[in-house]
N, C-alpha and C positions, 0 to 999 in steps of 0.2 A: 567244730571250733570255727572261727573265720579269722583268717592271717591275711592281714595287710601287708604289701609287700611293696617297699621303695627301691627303685633303682637311681643312682644318680653318680654313678661310676666314671663318667667322661663326657658326651652331648648328647646324652639323649636321657630326659628326664621321663622315668614311666613307675607307674602305680597300679598295682591290681590286688584283687579282693580273691580269695582262694578258699575254698570249704575243705577241712578235714572229712573222710568219708569213713565207712565201715571197711570196705576193700582196701585194696593196697595203692590205688589212686588218689590223689585229691583231686576235687572239680573246681575248674577255673569260672568263675562267676563274671567276672568284667575286669575290664584292663583299660588304659588311657596311657598316652605314648607321647611326648613332645621331642620333636627333633630337633637339633640347633645347626641343621647344616647348613641351611640360608642364611645365618648370623656369621658363621665362620669363613663361610667360601669368601668373603672380602680379602681374608687374611692366606689363603692357601693352605689353611690347616685349624687345627683348633688351639683356639688362645685358653689357657687354664683360668683366668681369672673371669673373662666374661662368662666360660662356663659355669663357674660357680654363680655368679650372679643370677643368671640366668633358672638356674637350678630353683634357688631360692624363691623365684616369679613364680615358676610353674607348678612345685610339688603339690601345695596345699589346692586350688584350683582343680590339679587331676584327681586328687583324692575326692573331692566334692563330685566329680563327677563320675568315678568309679562308684561311688555309692550309690548315688541316683540309678545307675544302671543297672545296678545290681538289686535294686532295692531293698537297700540295707540302710541303717544310719550307724554311725561311728561307734556308738558305747555299745555295738552288740561284737565288734572287735574283740577277740580274745590274746593275740599278739599280734605285734606290729614287728616286720622284719626290715632291713635295709641291707644294701650292698657295705661291708665293711672293708673290703678292698678284694684285689689290688686298684690299682685307679688312679686320677689326679686327687692330691690329696685336699684340696679344698672344695672340690666336689664330691667327694667322698664324705666331707665332714658335713654338709648341707644334708644328704639324707640320714646322716648317723643322728643329727642334732635333732630334726624335725620329728624321727621316729622316738627317739627318747622322751623327747616333749610329749607327745601324741600318748607313750604307754604310761608316764608319770600323770599325765590329765586323766587317764582312763584308769589309772591303777592296774594295769595288764603289764606283763612282760614283754621284753623286747628281745631280738635276737638277731646278730651280725651274721651275714652269709657271705660266702666266698662266692664272687662274681663267676669263675670260673664251674665251680659246683652247681650256679643256676644255669649257665650254657650248656652243661654237661647232662644235666636233667630237664633240660628244656625239652626232648621229644616226648616226654610223658606227658605235656600239655597238647600233642597232637591226636588226629582219632585212631591212629594206630600206636599205641604206645608199646614201647620194646619190654621185653623181659630180663630180668639177670641172669647170668652174667652175660656182658656183651665187652666187644673191643669198641673204643669210643676214639675217635678221631676228633680233637679240639682244634678248628681252623680260624682262627680270627686276624682281627688287625696286628694285635700286640702278641699272640700266642699261636704256634704251631705243637702239638702234642698229640701222642698215641700213648693211651690208657687201658688197663686192664680193669673192668668195674665189676665186682661180683656182687654188691650192694650200694647199697645209699652211705657214704664213709668210707667203702672199702674200694680203696684206687690204687692199683700200681702203675708207675710209668715204666712204660715201656719205651719209647722214644721221644726225642723234641729237638725243637730247633738250636742249632749251635749259633744263630746269628739274625737275621730278619726272618719273621714269621712270612708265613706264604699272604697274609694280609698286605704287609709291609711292601712284599715284592710286586704286588698289584699295584700299590698307591704310587710307590716310589718310581716303577717302571712309567708308570701313566703319565707322573708326572714331567720324567723325563723327555716324553712325548708330546708336552704340552697340552696334555687334557686336564678338564678342570677339577675342582673337588666335589667331592670325596673321587680321588682317582679310581680305585677298584672297579666299581661300578660302571663309570664311564670305559675304560680298559674293555672290559667285559661286552658293553651295549658295541663298542667300535670292532672287537675281534668278530664278532657277527657276519659281519662283512669281507673279513680278511681269508688269507689261506694258511693255515697253521702249519705247513710245509714249507713256507716262504724264505723262511731262514733259520738255520742251523743254529741253536741256541744252547745251551750246557742243560745237562738236567743233574745237579749237584748231589753226589751221595747217592746218586739212583741205584748203584752197583757194590755199595760199602760192605754191605753185610751184616748191619744194623737197620735201627730202625729209628736213626736221627735224621735231622735235615738241616739244611745249609741251603740259603737262598740269596746271600750278599754276592756272591758269583755271577749269579743269573741278571742280577740288576747292573753288575758291571759290564758283561757280555751287551746288555740291552742299550746302556749309555755308548759303549763302543760302536754298534750297530748303528745308531743313531748319528752318530758324528759322522759314520762312514757315507750313510745316506745324503749328509748336506741338505741343501738345497732339494733334494728329491723325496726329503722325509714325507714331506705333505702328501705326496702321491702312493707313498707306500706305508703310512702310519697303520692302516689296518690291518695291512698282512704282518707289522710288526707285533700288533697288538695280539693276533690270532696266533701267530708264533711264541708269544710271551705267556700266554695263556695255556697255550699245548704243553710249553714244558712246567709249569707250575702242577699243570691238572695230572700230568703224568707221574709226577714225583708223589703227589699224595696218593694216588692212585695205588702205584706199586709197593708203597710203605703200607698202606693199608691191607693190602692182600697179603703180603708177607707178616704182617703183624698177625692177621686171622691164622695164617698156615701155622705159624709158631706158637701161637695157645692154642691151636685146636679148637676153638669158638665158632660158631655158625651165626652169629648176630652182630653186626655192623652198626653202630650209631657214629652220627656225624652232625656236629653242633658249632657253634658261631658262624658269624656273618658272613666268611667265605662259603659256609655249607650250603647259601642259596645260588652259588654259581651254577648255573644250567648246564654248562658244559660238565661240570664236575659230576653233579647228579646223573647224567645221562652215563658217561663213562662207569660211574660207580654201581649203579643199577645193572647196566649189561654185563659187567665183569661178575659181580655176584650175582647174579641171576644164572649164570652158566655154572657156577661152583655151588648153587644151591645155598646159599648165604642171602640171610633176610637183612635189609637197610633201612633204617628209622630216621626221621629227621623231624627237626620242630617246623611248623607250619612258617610259610615263607615270611608271613609277617613276624615272628617271633623269632627269625635269625638272628638278629640285629639286637642289643641290649633293649632290655624289657623290664618291668616292674612282675611281670607274671612268672619269668624263671625266677625271681627274687621268692616270691610268695611260696611258689612251688616247691623250690627246695627247701626252705623254712618247715613246709607242711609234712613233706616227706622225710625230713630229719625227726621231726614230731612222731609222727607215725613209726617210723624206726625205733623210737627211743633213746636218742643220741644226740638229741637237741641240750644245749645247755641255755634256756634263755635267763634274762636277767630282771629284778627289781630294782637294781641298784642307780639305774638312770645315767651313772655316769659312763661315758663312752670314748671311746678309741677308736682310729682307723689302722688299715694296713698298708699303706701304696703298694708294698711289695711285699708279696703274699704269696710263696709257692704252694701250688694246690697239694704235694704230698704230704706236706707239715698237718695238711687236714686229716690225713689217712688214719681210722681206727684200727688199731691193731689189735 
C-alpha cells in the first residue's frame, strides 16, 4: 500500500510517499519539504497566521512533486496520513483538511498521526534503522523527553522537561546573545569558534536522581552572564555560545546514559531537531561506544519536521495492526496532545 503523509504542524510543509512492505520497515519512495524560515526571520519567530497561509500555498505543489519523483499517481494512494497534533492549531487544520479532502476524493481512508510519534519513529527512515526495544531521547524546540519504546504504540515516559525544552534553551539563549532566527542552529555554529569551558553555567537537575529535565535556569544564567559582559559581549559571544551548548549537551548526555542504565537496554534512539547537533552526536557516540550501546539517529535532513516521518509512522502503525484509519472525512486537530495518551495498553 502507498501512504501519502502530510506534515504542517508549525513552520515546515512536508509531503512524502511511503510504501508498506512485507518486512518490518516500510520504504520511503520520495519526500519534499518547504521551510518557512526566511518568511519568519523578519519577525524573529513563527507567526501562526502566516504559517497557516503558507501551508495552504505549498502543500498541493509539494504533493505533485513527491508523486512525480516516486513515479506514481495520486489514485494509487491507499491511505492519506496527516499530523493531527501537537502544533499550531491553524497550521494543523491545513494538513488535516487537505488530507481529508484527498481521502474523500480518492475514496480511501485517512489517519491522523501524533507529531512526536513521527519524530520517535523517524530513525527507521535511515540506512541503519533500530530494533525494538530502545530508549528514545526526543529533543526538539518544544519537547525534551526520555521514553522506553517496546514496539510501535508501546511507549513509557521515563522523564521529561519541567519547563523549557532543550531546543527552547538554544533558541532563547541565542536571542539573548543577539543571534538571528532560528537561534539554535546559529548558536551551535558560533559555538564551534568558542571555548566551552569559558563560563561556568549551571546544569539543572543533572544530579537530581531522576530522568527529568529543566532548562529555564540555564537561560536565566545566560542572561545574567550576558549582562555582566556588557560591551564585552561581542568579543566573548562565541565563548558564551560554546559554554551554553556544553551545558545543554552534558545534561542530555548524562540523562540518556542514566535512562539506559535504569532500563538495562543497549540501544538509544535520538530524534527531533536538536538531534542534528554535531556536538551532541559526537559525545553520545563516544560515551555509548565505551558502554557497548548502539545509537541511532534520523538522517540529518530528516531531523526537523517533515512529511516522511508522518508517512512512516502511519505505515508502521498499519503494519503493526494498531492504526484506526477513517473514511468519515470529518476531522479535528489536537494542538496539545501528550504522547503518553497514545500508548497502547
